[in-house]
C-alpha positions in Angstrom: 95.3 99.8 151.4 95.0 102.7 148.9 92.4 102.7 146.1 92.4 105.1 143.2 89.5 107.5 143.1 88.9 111.0 141.8 90.2 113.7 144.1 87.7 116.0 145.7 88.2 119.7 146.6 88.5 120.4 150.3 88.8 123.2 152.8 92.2 122.9 154.4 91.8 123.7 158.2 94.0 126.6 159.3 95.3 124.7 162.2 97.1 122.3 159.8 98.8 125.0 157.8 101.9 125.4 159.9 102.6 121.7 159.8 102.5 121.5 156.0 103.8 124.8 154.8 106.5 123.3 152.6 104.1 120.8 151.0 101.7 123.4 149.7 103.1 123.7 146.2 102.4 119.9 145.7 99.0 120.3 147.4 98.1 123.1 144.9 98.7 120.6 142.1 96.6 118.0 143.7 93.9 120.6 144.2 94.1 121.5 140.5 93.5 117.9 139.6 90.5 117.5 142.0 86.8 117.9 141.3 85.5 121.1 142.9 87.2 123.8 144.9 90.0 123.6 147.4 90.2 126.5 149.8 93.4 127.3 151.7 93.6 130.1 154.3 96.0 131.0 157.0 99.0 130.4 154.8 100.4 134.0 154.5 103.9 132.5 155.3 103.9 131.1 151.8 104.3 134.6 150.5 107.7 135.0 152.2 109.5 131.7 151.4 112.1 131.4 148.6 109.5 133.1 146.4 105.9 134.2 146.9 104.7 130.6 146.6 101.0 131.6 146.5 101.7 134.0 143.5 104.1 131.7 141.7 101.9 128.6 141.9 98.7 130.6 141.2 100.3 132.1 138.0 101.6 128.7 136.9 98.3 126.9 137.4 96.5 129.7 135.7 98.8 129.4 132.7 97.9 125.7 132.7 94.1 126.5 132.5 93.2 126.3 136.2 91.0 129.0 137.8 92.8 130.2 140.9 91.7 133.1 143.2 94.4 134.6 145.4 93.9 136.0 148.8 96.5 137.6 151.1 96.7 134.4 153.1 95.7 131.7 150.7 93.9 130.6 147.5 90.8 129.0 146.1 91.7 126.4 143.4 89.0 125.2 141.1 90.0 121.8 139.8 90.0 121.2 136.1 92.0 119.6 133.3 95.5 120.8 133.1 96.8 122.0 129.7 100.4 122.4 128.6 102.0 125.8 129.1 105.3 127.6 129.7 105.4 128.5 133.5 108.0 130.2 135.7 109.1 128.7 139.0 110.9 132.0 139.9 113.9 129.9 141.1 111.9 128.2 143.9 112.8 124.6 144.0 109.5 123.4 145.5 107.4 125.3 143.0 109.6 124.0 140.2 109.0 120.4 141.3 105.3 120.9 141.8 105.0 122.5 138.4 106.9 119.6 136.9 104.3 117.3 138.4 101.5 119.5 137.0 103.2 119.4 133.6 103.3 115.6 133.8 99.5 115.6 134.3 98.8 118.1 131.6 97.9 117.5 127.9 100.9 118.3 125.7 104.4 119.5 126.4 105.1 122.1 129.0 108.2 124.2 129.9 109.2 125.1 133.4 111.5 128.2 133.5 114.1 129.0 136.2 114.4 125.6 137.8 118.1 124.8 137.8 118.2 124.7 141.6 115.9 121.6 141.8 118.9 119.2 141.5 120.6 121.0 144.4 117.6 120.5 146.7 116.6 117.1 145.3 119.5 115.4 143.6 118.2 112.9 141.1 114.8 114.5 140.7 115.1 114.5 136.9 116.3 110.9 136.8 113.6 109.8 139.1 111.0 111.5 137.0 112.3 109.6 134.0 112.2 106.3 135.9 108.5 107.0 136.5 108.1 107.0 132.7 107.7 110.7 132.2 109.8 112.2 129.5 111.7 115.3 130.7 114.4 117.3 129.0 116.8 119.7 130.7 117.5 122.9 128.8 120.1 125.3 130.1 120.0 128.8 128.7 120.1 132.4 130.0 116.9 134.1 130.8 116.2 137.4 129.0 
């Protein structure tokens, strides 16, 4: 049984990092919505994935009003209310999906740039998002 409650910031033990390396973008969003600070260390591998996921997620969350402190191997994320913004996924499908979830939690309308590859890695993501009741519009244009 699962019961709704306010998320709380946490220290993520380094020994768990290797088992959840691909889930960190989503965890960053959960941490942004939590009360308090979430600390992640031992995750330097995130800097050498499809993008520097620490930098991409930190920049995106900062644009959405979240205080994020970067370290070579992790972050401190200070939970707060997300606000709408234009953020860049830098072509990283996991960051794009995580930032879409953050946008769905934010006040107002957000834009996620450079996320065309999401449908390649998760066919139907946009349709599923709409089924969940979240309005999403796909815009295709060239980046400057």
